[in-house]
C-alpha positions as CSV (number, residue, x, y, z in Angstrom):
1,M,0.0,0.0,0.0
2,P,1.5,3.4,-0.9
3,F,2.8,5.6,1.9
4,S,0.4,8.4,1.0
5,A,-2.5,6.0,1.4
6,I,-1.2,4.9,4.8
7,T,-0.8,8.5,6.1
8,A,-4.4,9.3,4.9
9,I,-5.9,6.2,6.5
10,W,-4.1,6.0,9.9
11,P,-6.2,8.7,11.7
12,L,-9.3,6.7,10.7
13,F,-7.8,3.4,11.9
14,F,-6.6,4.9,15.1
15,G,-10.1,6.3,15.9
16,L,-11.8,3.1,14.9
17,S,-9.4,1.0,17.1
18,L,-10.6,3.1,20.1
19,I,-14.2,2.7,19.0
20,G,-13.6,-1.1,19.0
21,L,-12.1,-1.1,22.4
22,A,-14.9,1.0,23.8
23,L,-17.6,-1.1,22.3
24,G,-16.0,-4.3,23.5
25,V,-15.6,-3.3,27.1
26,Q,-19.0,-1.6,27.2
27,G,-21.1,-4.6,26.3
28,S,-19.4,-6.9,28.9
29,L,-19.3,-4.1,31.5
30,L,-23.1,-3.6,31.3
31,G,-23.8,-7.3,31.5
32,I,-21.6,-7.6,34.7
33,R,-23.0,-4.4,36.2
34,A,-26.6,-5.5,35.5
35,S,-26.0,-8.7,37.4
36,L,-24.4,-6.8,40.3
37,E,-27.3,-4.4,40.5
38,G,-29.8,-7.3,40.7
39,F,-31.5,-6.9,37.3
40,D,-33.4,-10.1,36.4
41,N,-32.2,-11.8,33.3
42,V,-35.2,-11.1,31.1
43,T,-34.9,-7.3,31.9
44,T,-31.2,-7.5,31.1
45,G,-32.0,-9.3,27.8
46,V,-34.4,-6.6,26.8
47,M,-31.8,-3.9,27.6
48,M,-29.1,-5.7,25.6
49,S,-31.5,-6.2,22.7
50,S,-32.2,-2.4,22.6
51,Y,-28.6,-1.9,21.2
52,F,-29.4,-4.0,18.2
53,A,-32.7,-2.2,17.6
54,G,-30.9,1.1,17.7
55,F,-28.2,-0.3,15.4
56,L,-30.8,-1.3,12.9
57,A,-32.5,2.1,13.0
58,G,-29.1,3.8,12.6
59,S,-28.2,1.8,9.5
60,M,-31.4,3.0,7.9
61,L,-31.4,6.6,9.0
62,A,-27.7,7.5,8.9
63,P,-27.6,8.2,5.2
64,R,-30.5,10.6,5.5
65,L,-28.6,12.4,8.3
66,I,-25.5,12.6,6.3
67,H,-27.3,14.0,3.3
68,A,-29.0,16.6,5.6
69,V,-26.0,17.9,7.6
70,G,-22.9,16.3,6.1
71,H,-20.4,13.6,7.3
72,I,-18.4,15.8,9.8
73,R,-21.4,17.1,11.7
74,T,-23.1,13.7,11.7
75,F,-20.0,12.0,13.0
76,G,-19.3,14.7,15.6
77,A,-22.9,14.7,16.9
78,L,-23.2,10.9,17.1
79,T,-19.8,10.4,18.8
80,A,-20.9,12.9,21.4
81,L,-24.2,11.0,21.8
82,A,-22.3,7.7,22.2
83,S,-19.9,9.3,24.8
84,M,-22.9,10.7,26.7
85,T,-25.0,7.6,26.9
86,I,-22.4,5.5,28.6
87,L,-22.0,8.1,31.4
88,V,-25.8,8.0,31.9
89,H,-25.5,4.3,32.7
90,S,-23.3,5.1,35.7
91,I,-25.5,8.0,36.9
92,V,-29.1,6.6,36.5
93,I,-29.0,2.9,37.5
94,E,-32.4,1.8,36.3
95,P,-33.1,-0.8,33.6
96,W,-35.5,1.1,31.4
97,T,-33.2,4.1,31.4
98,W,-30.4,1.7,30.5
99,S,-32.5,0.3,27.7
100,L,-33.0,3.7,26.2
101,M,-29.3,4.5,26.5
102,R,-28.5,1.2,24.7
103,L,-30.9,2.1,22.0
104,L,-29.2,5.4,21.5
105,T,-25.7,3.8,21.6
106,G,-26.7,1.3,18.9
107,F,-28.0,4.1,16.7
108,A,-24.9,6.2,17.2
109,M,-22.5,3.3,16.6
110,S,-24.3,2.2,13.4
111,A,-24.1,5.7,12.0
112,I,-20.4,6.1,13.0
113,Y,-19.7,2.9,11.0
114,V,-21.5,4.3,8.0
115,V,-19.5,7.5,8.1
116,A,-16.2,5.8,8.7
117,E,-16.7,3.1,6.1
118,S,-17.7,5.7,3.4
119,W,-14.5,7.6,4.2
120,L,-12.4,4.5,3.8
121,N,-14.1,3.8,0.5
122,Q,-13.2,7.3,-0.6
123,I,-9.6,6.9,0.3
124,A,-9.1,3.3,-1.0
125,T,-8.3,2.5,-4.6
126,N,-9.2,-0.5,-6.7
127,E,-5.7,-1.9,-6.1
128,N,-5.7,-1.6,-2.3
129,R,-9.4,-1.7,-1.4
130,G,-9.2,-5.3,-0.3
131,Q,-6.3,-4.6,2.0
132,V,-8.0,-1.5,3.5
133,L,-11.2,-3.4,4.3
134,A,-9.4,-6.4,5.7
135,T,-7.3,-4.1,7.9
136,Y,-10.5,-2.2,9.0
137,M,-12.2,-5.5,10.0
138,V,-9.1,-6.8,11.9
139,I,-8.6,-3.6,13.8
140,L,-12.2,-3.4,14.9
141,L,-12.4,-7.1,15.9
142,A,-9.1,-6.9,17.7
143,G,-10.3,-3.8,19.5
144,I,-13.6,-5.5,20.6
145,C,-11.6,-8.6,21.7
146,G,-9.0,-6.5,23.5
147,G,-11.6,-4.4,25.1
148,Q,-12.6,-7.3,27.3
149,F,-9.4,-7.1,29.2
150,L,-10.0,-3.4,30.1
151,L,-12.5,-4.8,32.6
152,N,-9.5,-5.5,34.8
153,L,-8.6,-1.8,35.0
154,A,-11.3,-0.9,37.6
155,D,-14.2,-2.2,39.7
156,P,-17.2,-2.8,37.4
157,G,-19.4,-1.6,40.3
158,G,-17.8,1.9,40.2
159,F,-17.7,4.9,37.9
160,A,-14.2,4.6,36.6
161,L,-14.8,2.1,33.7
162,F,-17.7,4.2,32.4
163,A,-15.6,7.3,32.4
164,I,-12.7,5.4,30.6
165,I,-15.2,4.3,27.9
166,S,-16.5,7.8,27.4
167,L,-13.0,9.2,27.1
168,M,-12.1,6.6,24.5
169,V,-15.1,7.4,22.4
170,S,-14.5,11.1,22.6
171,L,-10.8,10.7,21.8
172,A,-11.6,8.5,18.8
173,A,-13.5,11.4,17.2
174,I,-10.5,13.8,17.2
175,P,-8.3,12.2,14.4
176,I,-11.3,11.5,12.3
177,L,-12.8,14.9,12.6
178,L,-9.5,16.6,11.8
179,T,-8.7,14.5,8.8
180,A,-8.3,16.5,5.6
181,T,-9.7,13.7,3.4
182,P,-12.6,14.9,1.2
183,T,-15.9,13.6,2.4
184,P,-17.6,11.2,-0.1
185,E,-21.1,11.1,-1.4
186,I,-23.5,8.4,-0.3
187,A,-25.6,7.5,-3.2
188,D,-29.2,6.1,-3.0
189,T,-28.8,2.6,-4.3
190,G,-32.4,1.4,-3.9
191,K,-33.5,-1.8,-2.2
192,I,-34.1,-5.5,-3.0
193,S,-36.9,-7.1,-1.1
194,I,-36.5,-9.9,1.4
195,R,-38.8,-12.0,-0.7
196,L,-36.5,-11.8,-3.7
197,L,-33.5,-12.7,-1.5
198,W,-35.4,-15.7,-0.2
199,Q,-36.3,-16.8,-3.7
200,R,-32.7,-16.5,-4.8
201,A,-31.0,-18.2,-1.8
202,P,-33.2,-19.5,1.0
203,M,-30.1,-21.0,2.6
204,G,-28.5,-17.5,2.7
205,I,-31.4,-16.0,4.5
206,I,-31.7,-18.9,7.0
207,G,-27.9,-18.7,7.6
208,I,-28.0,-14.9,8.2
209,V,-30.9,-15.1,10.6
210,L,-29.7,-18.0,12.7
211,S,-26.1,-17.0,12.8
212,Q,-27.0,-13.4,13.8
213,W,-29.4,-14.7,16.4
214,C,-26.7,-16.8,18.0
215,C,-24.1,-14.0,17.9
216,S,-26.4,-11.4,19.4
217,A,-27.3,-13.8,22.2
218,V,-23.6,-14.4,23.0
219,F,-22.6,-10.7,22.6
220,G,-25.6,-9.5,24.7
221,M,-25.8,-12.1,27.5
222,G,-22.4,-13.9,27.5
223,A,-20.9,-11.7,30.3
224,V,-24.2,-12.1,32.3
225,Y,-23.9,-15.8,32.0
226,A,-20.3,-15.9,33.1
227,T,-21.0,-13.5,36.0
228,Q,-23.9,-15.6,37.3
229,M,-21.7,-18.7,37.0
230,G,-19.6,-17.1,39.7
231,F,-16.6,-16.1,37.5
232,S,-14.4,-13.2,38.6
233,V,-14.2,-10.1,36.4
234,S,-10.9,-11.3,34.9
235,E,-12.4,-14.7,34.2
236,V,-15.4,-13.1,32.4
237,A,-13.0,-11.1,30.3
238,N,-11.0,-14.2,29.4
239,F,-14.2,-16.0,28.5
240,M,-15.5,-13.3,26.2
241,A,-12.1,-12.7,24.7
242,A,-11.7,-16.4,23.9
243,M,-15.0,-16.4,21.9
244,L,-14.3,-13.2,20.1
245,G,-10.7,-14.1,19.4
246,G,-11.8,-17.3,17.9
247,G,-14.2,-15.4,15.6
248,M,-11.4,-13.1,14.5
249,L,-8.8,-15.9,13.8
250,L,-11.0,-18.6,12.2
251,Q,-13.0,-16.4,9.9
252,W,-10.5,-16.0,7.1
253,P,-9.5,-19.8,6.8
254,L,-13.1,-20.8,6.8
255,G,-13.9,-18.3,4.1
256,R,-11.1,-19.5,2.0
257,M,-12.3,-23.1,2.5
258,S,-15.8,-22.1,1.4
259,D,-14.3,-20.7,-1.8
260,M,-12.9,-24.1,-2.8
261,T,-16.1,-26.2,-2.2
262,D,-19.8,-25.9,-1.7
263,R,-20.3,-23.3,1.0
264,R,-23.2,-25.2,2.5
265,W,-20.9,-28.0,3.5
266,V,-18.6,-25.5,5.2
267,I,-21.6,-24.0,7.0
268,G,-22.8,-27.4,8.1
269,L,-19.4,-28.5,9.3
270,S,-18.9,-25.2,11.2
271,C,-22.3,-25.6,12.8
272,T,-21.5,-29.1,13.9
273,I,-18.2,-28.2,15.5
274,A,-19.7,-25.1,17.2
275,M,-22.7,-27.2,18.4
276,V,-20.5,-29.8,20.0
277,A,-18.3,-27.1,21.7
278,A,-21.5,-25.4,23.0
279,Y,-22.8,-28.7,24.4
280,F,-19.6,-29.3,26.4
281,V,-19.4,-25.7,27.5
282,S,-22.8,-26.0,29.0
283,F,-21.5,-28.6,31.5
284,E,-18.4,-26.6,32.5
285,V,-18.8,-25.0,35.9
286,Q,-15.3,-23.7,36.5
287,P,-13.1,-21.6,34.3
288,S,-10.2,-23.7,33.1
289,T,-7.9,-24.2,30.1
290,R,-10.5,-26.7,28.7
291,F,-13.3,-24.2,29.2
292,Y,-11.5,-21.4,27.4
293,A,-10.4,-23.7,24.6
294,L,-14.0,-24.8,24.1
295,S,-15.2,-21.2,24.2
296,F,-12.6,-20.3,21.5
297,V,-13.8,-23.1,19.2
298,F,-17.4,-22.2,19.8
299,G,-16.8,-18.5,19.1
300,G,-14.5,-19.2,16.2
301,F,-17.0,-21.3,14.2
302,T,-20.2,-19.4,15.4
303,F,-19.0,-15.9,14.6
304,S,-17.7,-17.0,11.2
305,L,-21.1,-18.2,10.1
306,Y,-22.4,-14.8,9.1
307,S,-19.6,-14.2,6.7
308,L,-20.2,-17.6,5.1
309,A,-24.0,-16.9,4.8
310,V,-23.5,-13.5,3.2
311,S,-21.0,-15.0,0.8
312,L,-23.5,-17.7,-0.1
313,M,-26.2,-15.0,-0.7
314,N,-23.9,-13.0,-2.9
315,D,-23.2,-16.1,-5.0
316,H,-26.8,-16.0,-6.0
317,L,-27.1,-12.3,-6.9
318,R,-26.5,-10.6,-10.2
319,Q,-23.7,-8.1,-10.2
320,E,-26.1,-5.1,-10.4
321,E,-28.0,-6.5,-7.4
322,A,-25.1,-6.5,-5.0
323,V,-25.4,-2.9,-3.9
324,P,-29.2,-2.7,-3.2
325,A,-29.1,-6.2,-1.6
326,S,-26.5,-5.0,1.0
327,G,-29.1,-2.8,2.8
328,T,-31.7,-5.6,2.9
329,I,-29.1,-8.1,4.3
330,V,-28.3,-5.6,7.1
331,L,-32.1,-5.3,7.7
332,V,-32.5,-9.1,8.0
333,A,-29.5,-9.4,10.3
334,G,-30.7,-6.5,12.5
335,L,-34.2,-8.0,12.9
336,A,-32.7,-11.4,13.8
337,S,-30.4,-9.8,16.4
338,I,-33.1,-8.1,18.4
339,S,-34.6,-11.3,19.9
340,G,-31.3,-13.2,20.6
341,P,-30.5,-11.7,24.1
342,V,-34.1,-11.9,25.2
343,A,-34.4,-15.5,24.3
344,G,-31.1,-16.3,26.0
345,A,-32.2,-14.5,29.1
346,F,-35.5,-16.3,29.2
347,C,-33.8,-19.7,29.1
348,M,-31.4,-18.8,31.8
349,D,-34.2,-17.6,34.0
350,Y,-36.6,-20.5,33.5
351,F,-34.4,-23.5,32.7
352,G,-31.1,-22.7,34.5
353,L,-27.8,-21.2,33.4
354,H,-26.7,-24.3,31.6
355,S,-29.6,-24.0,29.2
356,F,-28.0,-20.9,27.6
357,F,-25.4,-22.8,25.7
358,L,-27.8,-25.7,25.1
359,L,-30.1,-23.2,23.4
360,L,-27.3,-22.0,21.2
361,A,-26.3,-25.6,20.4
362,S,-29.9,-26.3,19.3
363,S,-30.0,-23.3,17.0
364,L,-26.7,-24.3,15.5
365,A,-27.9,-27.9,15.0
366,L,-31.0,-26.6,13.2
367,L,-28.8,-24.5,10.8
368,G,-26.4,-27.4,10.3
369,I,-29.2,-29.8,9.4
370,V,-30.7,-27.4,6.9
371,S,-27.3,-26.8,5.4
372,F,-26.4,-30.4,5.1
373,Y,-29.9,-31.3,3.6
374,R,-29.6,-28.6,1.0
375,A,-26.1,-29.6,0.1
376,L,-27.2,-33.2,-0.4
377,F,-30.4,-32.6,-2.3
378,I,-30.1,-29.1,-4.0
379,P,-27.5,-28.7,-6.7
380,A,-24.7,-26.2,-6.0
381,I,-24.4,-23.0,-8.0
382,P,-21.9,-23.4,-10.9
383,S,-18.4,-22.2,-9.9
384,E,-18.3,-19.5,-12.6
385,F,-21.1,-17.7,-10.8
386,R,-19.5,-17.7,-7.4
387,T,-17.8,-14.7,-5.9
388,P,-14.8,-14.8,-3.6
389,S,-15.7,-14.6,0.1
390,T,-14.7,-11.5,2.1
391,L,-14.1,-10.8,5.7
392,Q,-17.6,-9.9,6.9
393,P,-18.1,-10.1,10.7
394,A,-21.5,-10.3,12.2
395,T,-23.2,-6.9,12.4
396,T,-23.7,-7.5,16.1
397,L,-20.0,-6.8,16.3
398,V,-19.0,-4.6,13.4
399,G,-21.0,-2.3,11.1
400,T,-20.8,-3.6,7.5
401,V,-23.4,-1.4,5.9
402,L,-21.3,-0.3,2.9
403,H,-19.2,-3.3,2.2
404,A,-21.2,-4.8,-0.6
405,E,-21.1,-1.5,-2.4
406,E,-17.4,-1.3,-2.0
407,E,-16.8,-4.8,-3.3
408,F,-19.1,-4.1,-6.2
409,D,-17.1,-0.9,-7.0
410,Q,-13.9,-3.0,-6.9
411,E,-15.3,-5.6,-9.3
412,L,-16.3,-2.8,-11.8
413,G,-12.8,-1.4,-11.6
414,E,-11.3,-4.8,-12.4
415,E,-13.4,-5.3,-15.6
């Protein structure tokens, strides 16, 4: 990558790394603090689901805000909103106030991703766009994973961690707002209906829904589960980091494997391995090397499923449909994410803590069965119509609103 491109991009990457750290520690901190404050699991699940509802709203409304007031004002306002909401959590300790703050945080984070990704797309060229996007994903995922260890900096029951998160979000805005890179336009690309996506690739829709559902349950209630199991703060951090680290490290090799064979077999195999890991995790009662290893395997294969499902969906789309379909895919993923934490919380409340991972194992088993069945009885799409897989983390972790558009632009530039 040219030195000029690196100097233009590093302020964005620095800011996004802080956003990733803040987002990672914030989700786990709220789960731990909710348990310490005595929130029941269903209430906590609703509060955590509010983030995904806000994220979905932000992905739809952010382009309108940008058109109305511009990238810089939008980014500055929503960064301030995200910084403010985390402080309110520490001042007003009440579940419905927290739910509203999580809704606003999700909205702000989604819009921040839209602005940042559109800037990256403006800076990148056809020659380095793949490197830029891969670096962006790795930085954010590494930040979210590393953010778990910030839980060890202070007592989750106090104010300090909330203040640190707020400071990181505010600091992240400085290099991005001061960058001299021209702000890009966000074009209206239209929409493709969910019905059409279902007609083209039912397996893609099923994979997106079930993978996002599982990821949102883990991201929303994983720290609550570990806290109620009696784990210390550092053990909760290790548990969450193991799962997220697995998702970061295994996504690329699984994507490459799916490029060489029918993606449905890879999805089915990933579901089977993740299901077995989830089953054994459900019977672990003490943090140990075995427990963390199982969590790594579970997270690695579970958090990779969304990327595989999106790649499968893109295989069945015409080139001109890639851009409008991206917004619909985000809509489907967002809708699926909202119910994950609530369902996980309900199971823990009414069937015991061990049922959390058994619920996830059941969902993975369902997706695996569907995938294997379709691989056995439905012919695979010819290889000439397949598109290479791309690093596409679940939208519960990272905003990927513009990526289909960026990949589409790259394909046009290579023709």
